[in-house]
C-alpha positions, 0 to 999 in steps of 0.5 A: 492532483493524482498519483499513478500505480503502474505494473508490467501490464497495467497502469491506473491514475487515481485522485490523491488519497484522502489518507495515507497510513504508513506502517513500519514494524520491527523484529526485536528479540529479548534474550534473558540470561540466567543471571537476570540480565537481558539484551535486546537484539534488533533484527531490523524491519520486517514489514513496511507497508502503506494503506491508501484510502480515497474516493475515486470519481473519474473513470472509477469503474475502470480504475477499480477493475484495473487495480483488481486485475493487478492484484489478481495477477500478483504483479509488482506495482510502482507508485509515483506522484504521492506527496511524500517522495519516500513513499514512491516505491515498488510494492506488492498489493496486499489487500484492496477493497472498494464500494460504490457510494450510495446513489452515485453512478461512478463514485467509489470509496477504496482502501488499498494496502501495499507492502513494500518489497523486502529488498527496499526495506 
């Protein structure tokens, strides 16, 4: 099983991630009045991101370089074919790290942090 990351200039297909971390943070403001009453204002979501961790063995050198190129160009990416269809959205790459597995020629562990575009939150 694979998933795909596509931008305007690049496309890369990776093996399914070993873990998907979905992070949603909200902006909640607490206002305390002089009479010791308070009210909480929910300002909505201010961050919606996912982190994909995985191991890539097929064409790994080229795939890691392609993701680096997308991140360097700061392009918007579209994720497709993840197991949860709610995660198949448009993102900006926030962080990307990878390392070659010890003793392996083309096997990389990677961590890809993506932030969902604001207008989709």
